[in-house]
SEFIZA-3560 file (N, C-alpha, C; in Angstrom, 3 decimals):
REM SEFIZA-3560
<numar><xx>42.916</xx><yy>207.917</yy><zz>39.629</zz><atom>N</atom></numar>
<numar><xx>44.417</xx><yy>206.910</yy><zz>39.277</zz><atom>CA</atom></numar>
<numar><xx>44.550</xx><yy>206.057</yy><zz>38.204</zz><atom>C</atom></numar>
<numar><xx>45.837</xx><yy>205.908</yy><zz>37.552</zz><atom>N</atom></numar>
<numar><xx>45.882</xx><yy>205.052</yy><zz>36.545</zz><atom>CA</atom></numar>
<numar><xx>46.794</xx><yy>203.848</yy><zz>36.949</zz><atom>C</atom></numar>
<numar><xx>45.759</xx><yy>202.606</yy><zz>36.611</zz><atom>N</atom></numar>
<numar><xx>46.944</xx><yy>201.834</yy><zz>36.975</zz><atom>CA</atom></numar>
<numar><xx>47.590</xx><yy>200.897</yy><zz>35.601</zz><atom>C</atom></numar>
<numar><xx>48.719</xx><yy>200.976</yy><zz>35.732</zz><atom>N</atom></numar>
<numar><xx>49.166</xx><yy>200.035</yy><zz>34.399</zz><atom>CA</atom></numar>
<numar><xx>49.785</xx><yy>198.571</yy><zz>34.204</zz><atom>C</atom></numar>
<numar><xx>49.095</xx><yy>198.292</yy><zz>33.657</zz><atom>N</atom></numar>
<numar><xx>49.585</xx><yy>196.503</yy><zz>34.370</zz><atom>CA</atom></numar>
<numar><xx>50.612</xx><yy>195.943</yy><zz>33.553</zz><atom>C</atom></numar>
<numar><xx>51.923</xx><yy>195.300</yy><zz>33.687</zz><atom>N</atom></numar>
<numar><xx>52.916</xx><yy>194.652</yy><zz>33.187</zz><atom>CA</atom></numar>
<numar><xx>52.952</xx><yy>193.292</yy><zz>32.433</zz><atom>C</atom></numar>
<numar><xx>52.209</xx><yy>192.583</yy><zz>33.361</zz><atom>N</atom></numar>
<numar><xx>52.360</xx><yy>190.653</yy><zz>33.560</zz><atom>CA</atom></numar>
<numar><xx>51.169</xx><yy>190.877</yy><zz>32.585</zz><atom>C</atom></numar>
<numar><xx>51.943</xx><yy>190.021</yy><zz>31.183</zz><atom>N</atom></numar>
<numar><xx>50.261</xx><yy>189.485</yy><zz>30.744</zz><atom>CA</atom></numar>
<numar><xx>49.180</xx><yy>188.530</yy><zz>30.800</zz><atom>C</atom></numar>
<numar><xx>49.926</xx><yy>187.865</yy><zz>31.691</zz><atom>N</atom></numar>
<numar><xx>48.878</xx><yy>186.496</yy><zz>32.651</zz><atom>CA</atom></numar>
<numar><xx>48.186</xx><yy>187.466</yy><zz>33.074</zz><atom>C</atom></numar>
<numar><xx>48.698</xx><yy>188.225</yy><zz>33.677</zz><atom>N</atom></numar>
<numar><xx>47.222</xx><yy>189.347</yy><zz>34.289</zz><atom>CA</atom></numar>
<numar><xx>46.436</xx><yy>189.981</yy><zz>34.022</zz><atom>C</atom></numar>
<numar><xx>46.890</xx><yy>191.126</yy><zz>32.631</zz><atom>N</atom></numar>
<numar><xx>45.572</xx><yy>191.652</yy><zz>32.154</zz><atom>CA</atom></numar>
<numar><xx>44.883</xx><yy>190.345</yy><zz>31.492</zz><atom>C</atom></numar>
<numar><xx>45.494</xx><yy>189.202</yy><zz>30.725</zz><atom>N</atom></numar>
<numar><xx>44.559</xx><yy>188.072</yy><zz>30.562</zz><atom>CA</atom></numar>
<numar><xx>43.614</xx><yy>187.935</yy><zz>31.556</zz><atom>C</atom></numar>
<numar><xx>43.684</xx><yy>187.776</yy><zz>32.553</zz><atom>N</atom></numar>
<numar><xx>42.732</xx><yy>187.654</yy><zz>33.938</zz><atom>CA</atom></numar>
<numar><xx>41.775</xx><yy>188.407</yy><zz>34.278</zz><atom>C</atom></numar>
<numar><xx>42.198</xx><yy>189.401</yy><zz>33.754</zz><atom>N</atom></numar>
<numar><xx>40.936</xx><yy>190.949</yy><zz>34.251</zz><atom>CA</atom></numar>
<numar><xx>40.509</xx><yy>190.829</yy><zz>33.144</zz><atom>C</atom></numar>
<numar><xx>40.807</xx><yy>190.550</yy><zz>31.515</zz><atom>N</atom></numar>
<numar><xx>39.904</xx><yy>190.434</yy><zz>30.632</zz><atom>CA</atom></numar>
<numar><xx>39.004</xx><yy>189.141</yy><zz>30.585</zz><atom>C</atom></numar>
<numar><xx>39.530</xx><yy>188.672</yy><zz>31.254</zz><atom>N</atom></numar>
<numar><xx>38.735</xx><yy>186.999</yy><zz>31.375</zz><atom>CA</atom></numar>
<numar><xx>38.085</xx><yy>187.560</yy><zz>32.026</zz><atom>C</atom></numar>
<numar><xx>37.622</xx><yy>187.977</yy><zz>33.109</zz><atom>N</atom></numar>
<numar><xx>36.748</xx><yy>188.103</yy><zz>34.503</zz><atom>CA</atom></numar>
<numar><xx>36.012</xx><yy>189.193</yy><zz>33.728</zz><atom>C</atom></numar>
<numar><xx>36.469</xx><yy>190.084</yy><zz>33.526</zz><atom>N</atom></numar>
<numar><xx>35.382</xx><yy>191.301</yy><zz>32.387</zz><atom>CA</atom></numar>
<numar><xx>34.165</xx><yy>190.511</yy><zz>31.302</zz><atom>C</atom></numar>
<numar><xx>34.645</xx><yy>189.506</yy><zz>30.661</zz><atom>N</atom></numar>
<numar><xx>33.971</xx><yy>189.210</yy><zz>29.587</zz><atom>CA</atom></numar>
<numar><xx>32.904</xx><yy>188.156</yy><zz>30.716</zz><atom>C</atom></numar>
<numar><xx>33.652</xx><yy>186.447</yy><zz>31.353</zz><atom>N</atom></numar>
<numar><xx>32.325</xx><yy>186.660</yy><zz>32.417</zz><atom>CA</atom></numar>
<numar><xx>31.305</xx><yy>186.649</yy><zz>33.260</zz><atom>C</atom></numar>
<numar><xx>32.203</xx><yy>188.084</yy><zz>33.359</zz><atom>N</atom></numar>
<numar><xx>30.869</xx><yy>188.653</yy><zz>35.057</zz><atom>CA</atom></numar>
<numar><xx>29.891</xx><yy>189.678</yy><zz>33.489</zz><atom>C</atom></numar>
<numar><xx>30.407</xx><yy>190.163</yy><zz>32.567</zz><atom>N</atom></numar>
<numar><xx>29.587</xx><yy>190.811</yy><zz>31.800</zz><atom>CA</atom></numar>
<numar><xx>30.243</xx><yy>192.210</yy><zz>31.850</zz><atom>C</atom></numar>
<numar><xx>30.846</xx><yy>192.861</yy><zz>32.969</zz><atom>N</atom></numar>
<numar><xx>31.088</xx><yy>193.686</yy><zz>33.332</zz><atom>CA</atom></numar>
<numar><xx>31.401</xx><yy>195.420</yy><zz>32.560</zz><atom>C</atom></numar>
<numar><xx>30.954</xx><yy>196.467</yy><zz>32.357</zz><atom>N</atom></numar>
<numar><xx>30.650</xx><yy>196.715</yy><zz>31.660</zz><atom>CA</atom></numar>
<numar><xx>32.388</xx><yy>198.345</yy><zz>31.177</zz><atom>C</atom></numar>
<numar><xx>33.871</xx><yy>197.503</yy><zz>32.621</zz><atom>N</atom></numar>
<numar><xx>34.404</xx><yy>198.734</yy><zz>32.654</zz><atom>CA</atom></numar>
<numar><xx>35.648</xx><yy>197.092</yy><zz>33.161</zz><atom>C</atom></numar>
<numar><xx>36.886</xx><yy>197.715</yy><zz>33.351</zz><atom>N</atom></numar>
<numar><xx>37.717</xx><yy>196.871</yy><zz>34.254</zz><atom>CA</atom></numar>
<numar><xx>37.821</xx><yy>197.833</yy><zz>35.614</zz><atom>C</atom></numar>
<numar><xx>37.074</xx><yy>198.526</yy><zz>35.769</zz><atom>N</atom></numar>
<numar><xx>37.109</xx><yy>199.214</yy><zz>36.418</zz><atom>CA</atom></numar>
<numar><xx>35.973</xx><yy>199.086</yy><zz>37.968</zz><atom>C</atom></numar>
<numar><xx>35.056</xx><yy>197.968</yy><zz>36.627</zz><atom>N</atom></numar>
<numar><xx>33.545</xx><yy>197.415</yy><zz>37.481</zz><atom>CA</atom></numar>
<numar><xx>34.499</xx><yy>196.017</yy><zz>37.980</zz><atom>C</atom></numar>
<numar><xx>35.427</xx><yy>195.592</yy><zz>37.134</zz><atom>N</atom></numar>
<numar><xx>36.219</xx><yy>194.312</yy><zz>37.321</zz><atom>CA</atom></numar>
<numar><xx>36.310</xx><yy>194.482</yy><zz>39.014</zz><atom>C</atom></numar>
<numar><xx>37.892</xx><yy>195.213</yy><zz>39.034</zz><atom>N</atom></numar>
<numar><xx>37.766</xx><yy>195.492</yy><zz>40.342</zz><atom>CA</atom></numar>
<numar><xx>36.809</xx><yy>195.589</yy><zz>41.557</zz><atom>C</atom></numar>
<numar><xx>35.683</xx><yy>196.589</yy><zz>41.432</zz><atom>N</atom></numar>
<numar><xx>35.338</xx><yy>197.316</yy><zz>42.648</zz><atom>CA</atom></numar>
<numar><xx>34.514</xx><yy>195.546</yy><zz>42.967</zz><atom>C</atom></numar>
<numar><xx>33.846</xx><yy>194.474</yy><zz>41.864</zz><atom>N</atom></numar>
<numar><xx>33.795</xx><yy>193.786</yy><zz>41.918</zz><atom>CA</atom></numar>
<numar><xx>34.364</xx><yy>192.891</yy><zz>42.759</zz><atom>C</atom></numar>
<numar><xx>36.083</xx><yy>191.926</yy><zz>43.037</zz><atom>N</atom></numar>
<numar><xx>36.381</xx><yy>191.591</yy><zz>43.057</zz><atom>CA</atom></numar>
<numar><xx>36.870</xx><yy>191.790</yy><zz>44.606</zz><atom>C</atom></numar>
<numar><xx>36.827</xx><yy>193.463</yy><zz>45.388</zz><atom>N</atom></numar>
<numar><xx>37.934</xx><yy>193.398</yy><zz>45.560</zz><atom>CA</atom></numar>
<numar><xx>35.782</xx><yy>193.938</yy><zz>46.444</zz><atom>C</atom></numar>
<numar><xx>34.736</xx><yy>193.975</yy><zz>46.358</zz><atom>N</atom></numar>
<numar><xx>33.415</xx><yy>193.433</yy><zz>47.221</zz><atom>CA</atom></numar>
<numar><xx>33.630</xx><yy>192.208</yy><zz>47.403</zz><atom>C</atom></numar>
<numar><xx>33.893</xx><yy>190.635</yy><zz>46.850</zz><atom>N</atom></numar>
<numar><xx>34.170</xx><yy>190.025</yy><zz>47.191</zz><atom>CA</atom></numar>
<numar><xx>35.103</xx><yy>189.260</yy><zz>48.354</zz><atom>C</atom></numar>
<numar><xx>35.677</xx><yy>189.913</yy><zz>48.486</zz><atom>N</atom></numar>
<numar><xx>37.292</xx><yy>189.825</yy><zz>48.571</zz><atom>CA</atom></numar>
<numar><xx>36.621</xx><yy>190.497</yy><zz>50.012</zz><atom>C</atom></numar>
<numar><xx>36.185</xx><yy>191.421</yy><zz>50.293</zz><atom>N</atom></numar>
<numar><xx>36.429</xx><yy>192.463</yy><zz>51.626</zz><atom>CA</atom></numar>
<numar><xx>34.688</xx><yy>191.014</yy><zz>51.869</zz><atom>C</atom></numar>
<numar><xx>33.774</xx><yy>190.345</yy><zz>51.075</zz><atom>N</atom></numar>
<numar><xx>32.784</xx><yy>189.664</yy><zz>51.977</zz><atom>CA</atom></numar>
<numar><xx>33.657</xx><yy>188.728</yy><zz>52.707</zz><atom>C</atom></numar>
<numar><xx>34.264</xx><yy>188.094</yy><zz>51.659</zz><atom>N</atom></numar>
<numar><xx>34.877</xx><yy>186.808</yy><zz>52.432</zz><atom>CA</atom></numar>
<numar><xx>36.179</xx><yy>187.069</yy><zz>53.900</zz><atom>C</atom></numar>
<numar><xx>36.978</xx><yy>188.071</yy><zz>53.755</zz><atom>N</atom></numar>
<numar><xx>37.637</xx><yy>188.969</yy><zz>54.474</zz><atom>CA</atom></numar>
<numar><xx>36.492</xx><yy>189.308</yy><zz>55.705</zz><atom>C</atom></numar>
<numar><xx>35.167</xx><yy>189.552</yy><zz>56.450</zz><atom>N</atom></numar>
<numar><xx>34.280</xx><yy>189.186</yy><zz>56.878</zz><atom>CA</atom></numar>
<numar><xx>33.687</xx><yy>188.240</yy><zz>57.503</zz><atom>C</atom></numar>
<numar><xx>33.332</xx><yy>187.407</yy><zz>56.647</zz><atom>N</atom></numar>
<numar><xx>33.014</xx><yy>185.695</yy><zz>56.784</zz><atom>CA</atom></numar>
<numar><xx>33.806</xx><yy>185.543</yy><zz>57.814</zz><atom>C</atom></numar>
<numar><xx>35.388</xx><yy>184.810</yy><zz>57.112</zz><atom>N</atom></numar>
<numar><xx>36.389</xx><yy>184.988</yy><zz>57.785</zz><atom>CA</atom></numar>
<numar><xx>36.457</xx><yy>185.178</yy><zz>59.147</zz><atom>C</atom></numar>
<numar><xx>36.572</xx><yy>186.608</yy><zz>59.607</zz><atom>N</atom></numar>
<numar><xx>36.754</xx><yy>187.102</yy><zz>61.128</zz><atom>CA</atom></numar>
<numar><xx>35.422</xx><yy>186.604</yy><zz>61.618</zz><atom>C</atom></numar>
<numar><xx>34.394</xx><yy>186.743</yy><zz>61.832</zz><atom>N</atom></numar>
<numar><xx>33.436</xx><yy>186.716</yy><zz>62.000</zz><atom>CA</atom></numar>
<numar><xx>33.594</xx><yy>185.266</yy><zz>62.771</zz><atom>C</atom></numar>
<numar><xx>32.937</xx><yy>184.258</yy><zz>61.629</zz><atom>N</atom></numar>
<numar><xx>33.433</xx><yy>182.644</yy><zz>61.702</zz><atom>CA</atom></numar>
<numar><xx>34.897</xx><yy>182.070</yy><zz>62.407</zz><atom>C</atom></numar>
<numar><xx>35.794</xx><yy>182.993</yy><zz>62.791</zz><atom>N</atom></numar>
<numar><xx>37.461</xx><yy>182.659</yy><zz>63.140</zz><atom>CA</atom></numar>
<numar><xx>37.338</xx><yy>181.588</yy><zz>64.333</zz><atom>C</atom></numar>
<numar><xx>36.456</xx><yy>182.370</yy><zz>65.024</zz><atom>N</atom></numar>
<numar><xx>36.379</xx><yy>181.321</yy><zz>66.227</zz><atom>CA</atom></numar>
<numar><xx>35.856</xx><yy>179.782</yy><zz>66.303</zz><atom>C</atom></numar>
<numar><xx>34.633</xx><yy>179.873</yy><zz>65.463</zz><atom>N</atom></numar>
<numar><xx>34.566</xx><yy>178.613</yy><zz>65.414</zz><atom>CA</atom></numar>
<numar><xx>35.139</xx><yy>177.579</yy><zz>64.165</zz><atom>C</atom></numar>
<numar><xx>35.631</xx><yy>178.310</yy><zz>63.553</zz><atom>N</atom></numar>
<numar><xx>37.054</xx><yy>177.476</yy><zz>62.584</zz><atom>CA</atom></numar>
<numar><xx>37.913</xx><yy>177.355</yy><zz>62.892</zz><atom>C</atom></numar>
<numar><xx>38.914</xx><yy>177.796</yy><zz>63.984</zz><atom>N</atom></numar>
<numar><xx>39.579</xx><yy>177.081</yy><zz>64.701</zz><atom>CA</atom></numar>
<numar><xx>39.175</xx><yy>176.214</yy><zz>65.986</zz><atom>C</atom></numar>
<numar><xx>37.947</xx><yy>176.629</yy><zz>66.196</zz><atom>N</atom></numar>
<numar><xx>37.461</xx><yy>175.111</yy><zz>67.094</zz><atom>CA</atom></numar>
<numar><xx>37.216</xx><yy>173.608</yy><zz>66.387</zz><atom>C</atom></numar>
<numar><xx>36.565</xx><yy>173.735</yy><zz>65.219</zz><atom>N</atom></numar>
<numar><xx>36.401</xx><yy>172.706</yy><zz>64.283</zz><atom>CA</atom></numar>
<numar><xx>37.713</xx><yy>172.451</yy><zz>63.982</zz><atom>C</atom></numar>
<numar><xx>39.093</xx><yy>173.293</yy><zz>63.623</zz><atom>N</atom></numar>
<numar><xx>39.983</xx><yy>172.144</yy><zz>63.297</zz><atom>CA</atom></numar>
<numar><xx>41.066</xx><yy>171.818</yy><zz>64.424</zz><atom>C</atom></numar>
<numar><xx>40.877</xx><yy>172.599</yy><zz>65.769</zz><atom>N</atom></numar>
<numar><xx>41.206</xx><yy>172.006</yy><zz>67.003</zz><atom>CA</atom></numar>
<numar><xx>40.827</xx><yy>170.172</yy><zz>67.596</zz><atom>C</atom></numar>
<numar><xx>39.555</xx><yy>170.640</yy><zz>67.273</zz><atom>N</atom></numar>
<numar><xx>39.130</xx><yy>168.852</yy><zz>66.872</zz><atom>CA</atom></numar>
<numar><xx>39.306</xx><yy>168.217</yy><zz>66.633</zz><atom>C</atom></numar>
<numar><xx>39.704</xx><yy>168.388</yy><zz>65.057</zz><atom>N</atom></numar>
<numar><xx>40.475</xx><yy>167.509</yy><zz>64.243</zz><atom>CA</atom></numar>
<numar><xx>41.371</xx><yy>166.784</yy><zz>64.179</zz><atom>C</atom></numar>
<numar><xx>42.815</xx><yy>168.068</yy><zz>64.956</zz><atom>N</atom></numar>
<numar><xx>43.594</xx><yy>167.777</yy><zz>65.470</zz><atom>CA</atom></numar>
<numar><xx>43.315</xx><yy>166.904</yy><zz>66.044</zz><atom>C</atom></numar>
<numar><xx>42.304</xx><yy>166.842</yy><zz>67.657</zz><atom>N</atom></numar>
<numar><xx>42.719</xx><yy>166.585</yy><zz>68.753</zz><atom>CA</atom></numar>
<numar><xx>41.939</xx><yy>165.232</yy><zz>68.107</zz><atom>C</atom></numar>
<numar><xx>40.780</xx><yy>164.191</yy><zz>67.208</zz><atom>N</atom></numar>
<numar><xx>40.752</xx><yy>163.260</yy><zz>66.663</zz><atom>CA</atom></numar>
<numar><xx>41.720</xx><yy>162.485</yy><zz>66.313</zz><atom>C</atom></numar>
<numar><xx>42.601</xx><yy>163.474</yy><zz>65.613</zz><atom>N</atom></numar>
<numar><xx>43.433</xx><yy>162.619</yy><zz>64.328</zz><atom>CA</atom></numar>
<numar><xx>45.002</xx><yy>161.694</yy><zz>65.024</zz><atom>C</atom></numar>
<numar><xx>44.846</xx><yy>163.090</yy><zz>66.795</zz><atom>N</atom></numar>
<numar><xx>45.761</xx><yy>162.250</yy><zz>67.622</zz><atom>CA</atom></numar>
<numar><xx>45.396</xx><yy>161.530</yy><zz>68.236</zz><atom>C</atom></numar>
<numar><xx>43.874</xx><yy>161.332</yy><zz>68.308</zz><atom>N</atom></numar>
<numar><xx>43.110</xx><yy>159.405</yy><zz>69.243</zz><atom>CA</atom></numar>
<numar><xx>42.917</xx><yy>158.674</yy><zz>68.301</zz><atom>C</atom></numar>
<numar><xx>44.120</xx><yy>158.534</yy><zz>67.068</zz><atom>N</atom></numar>
<numar><xx>43.877</xx><yy>157.963</yy><zz>66.234</zz><atom>CA</atom></numar>
<numar><xx>42.321</xx><yy>158.186</yy><zz>65.599</zz><atom>C</atom></numar>
<numar><xx>41.240</xx><yy>158.644</yy><zz>64.903</zz><atom>N</atom></numar>
<numar><xx>40.363</xx><yy>158.115</yy><zz>64.520</zz><atom>CA</atom></numar>
<numar><xx>39.889</xx><yy>158.842</yy><zz>63.504</zz><atom>C</atom></numar>
<numar><xx>41.125</xx><yy>159.414</yy><zz>62.969</zz><atom>N</atom></numar>
<numar><xx>41.185</xx><yy>159.714</yy><zz>62.020</zz><atom>CA</atom></numar>
<numar><xx>41.009</xx><yy>158.647</yy><zz>60.660</zz><atom>C</atom></numar>
<numar><xx>40.801</xx><yy>158.971</yy><zz>59.283</zz><atom>N</atom></numar>
<numar><xx>40.480</xx><yy>157.951</yy><zz>58.225</zz><atom>CA</atom></numar>
<numar><xx>41.759</xx><yy>157.556</yy><zz>57.192</zz><atom>C</atom></numar>
<numar><xx>41.806</xx><yy>156.830</yy><zz>57.643</zz><atom>N</atom></numar>
<numar><xx>43.427</xx><yy>155.786</yy><zz>56.400</zz><atom>CA</atom></numar>
<numar><xx>43.265</xx><yy>156.937</yy><zz>55.687</zz><atom>C</atom></numar>
<numar><xx>44.161</xx><yy>157.598</yy><zz>54.590</zz><atom>N</atom></numar>
<numar><xx>44.930</xx><yy>157.527</yy><zz>53.671</zz><atom>CA</atom></numar>
<numar><xx>43.757</xx><yy>156.442</yy><zz>52.137</zz><atom>C</atom></numar>
<numar><xx>44.361</xx><yy>155.447</yy><zz>52.837</zz><atom>N</atom></numar>
<numar><xx>43.463</xx><yy>154.424</yy><zz>50.952</zz><atom>CA</atom></numar>
<numar><xx>42.219</xx><yy>154.178</yy><zz>51.128</zz><atom>C</atom></numar>
<numar><xx>41.659</xx><yy>154.836</yy><zz>51.887</zz><atom>N</atom></numar>
<numar><xx>40.529</xx><yy>154.709</yy><zz>52.628</zz><atom>CA</atom></numar>
<numar><xx>39.735</xx><yy>155.824</yy><zz>52.521</zz><atom>C</atom></numar>
<numar><xx>40.121</xx><yy>157.268</yy><zz>52.817</zz><atom>N</atom></numar>
<numar><xx>39.110</xx><yy>158.896</yy><zz>52.231</zz><atom>CA</atom></numar>
<numar><xx>38.380</xx><yy>158.718</yy><zz>51.541</zz><atom>C</atom></numar>
<numar><xx>39.006</xx><yy>158.522</yy><zz>49.288</zz><atom>N</atom></numar>
<numar><xx>38.404</xx><yy>158.552</yy><zz>48.192</zz><atom>CA</atom></numar>
<numar><xx>36.638</xx><yy>157.660</yy><zz>48.961</zz><atom>C</atom></numar>
<numar><xx>36.793</xx><yy>156.644</yy><zz>49.249</zz><atom>N</atom></numar>
<numar><xx>35.677</xx><yy>155.636</yy><zz>49.362</zz><atom>CA</atom></numar>
<numar><xx>34.982</xx><yy>156.829</yy><zz>50.295</zz><atom>C</atom></numar>
<numar><xx>35.640</xx><yy>157.032</yy><zz>51.455</zz><atom>N</atom></numar>
<numar><xx>34.704</xx><yy>157.342</yy><zz>52.204</zz><atom>CA</atom></numar>
<numar><xx>34.452</xx><yy>159.276</yy><zz>51.921</zz><atom>C</atom></numar>
<numar><xx>35.070</xx><yy>159.918</yy><zz>51.197</zz><atom>N</atom></numar>
<numar><xx>34.330</xx><yy>161.107</yy><zz>50.502</zz><atom>CA</atom></numar>
<numar><xx>32.836</xx><yy>160.696</yy><zz>50.125</zz><atom>C</atom></numar>
<numar><xx>33.310</xx><yy>159.448</yy><zz>48.861</zz><atom>N</atom></numar>
<numar><xx>32.417</xx><yy>159.587</yy><zz>48.041</zz><atom>CA</atom></numar>
<numar><xx>31.460</xx><yy>158.710</yy><zz>48.720</zz><atom>C</atom></numar>
<numar><xx>30.762</xx><yy>158.390</yy><zz>49.619</zz><atom>N</atom></numar>
<numar><xx>29.611</xx><yy>157.740</yy><zz>50.764</zz><atom>CA</atom></numar>
<numar><xx>29.265</xx><yy>158.840</yy><zz>50.893</zz><atom>C</atom></numar>
<numar><xx>30.218</xx><yy>160.268</yy><zz>51.385</zz><atom>N</atom></numar>
<numar><xx>29.518</xx><yy>160.941</yy><zz>51.922</zz><atom>CA</atom></numar>
<numar><xx>28.993</xx><yy>161.975</yy><zz>51.021</zz><atom>C</atom></numar>
<numar><xx>29.739</xx><yy>162.188</yy><zz>49.612</zz><atom>N</atom></numar>
<numar><xx>28.680</xx><yy>162.569</yy><zz>48.919</zz><atom>CA</atom></numar>
<numar><xx>27.835</xx><yy>161.989</yy><zz>48.318</zz><atom>C</atom></numar>
<numar><xx>27.386</xx><yy>161.084</yy><zz>48.675</zz><atom>N</atom></numar>
<numar><xx>26.101</xx><yy>159.595</yy><zz>47.961</zz><atom>CA</atom></numar>
<numar><xx>24.730</xx><yy>160.766</yy><zz>48.812</zz><atom>C</atom></numar>
<numar><xx>25.747</xx><yy>160.923</yy><zz>49.808</zz><atom>N</atom></numar>
<numar><xx>24.534</xx><yy>160.726</yy><zz>51.617</zz><atom>CA</atom></numar>
<numar><xx>23.821</xx><yy>162.240</yy><zz>50.810</zz><atom>C</atom></numar>
<numar><xx>24.423</xx><yy>162.769</yy><zz>49.983</zz><atom>N</atom></numar>
<numar><xx>24.026</xx><yy>164.491</yy><zz>50.110</zz><atom>CA</atom></numar>
<numar><xx>22.995</xx><yy>165.143</yy><zz>48.827</zz><atom>C</atom></numar>
//
């Protein structure tokens, strides 16, 4: 299979990945990108129920008024980051 890329920006992105990953060829870059995407898709599928549950829990908290006001969000996130 031969693939022609007509978008210069896309070609530049592929070349950047080629250099960044030390891949030997564009084919190797594409294999790596597909493997990464497939791994991410598998993880999302395996964790879909947990993710959806957490989203529903968060929405319920917001509905109950338990959210963090927008003007306090940055300070709250910084506080959480400092704990880690």
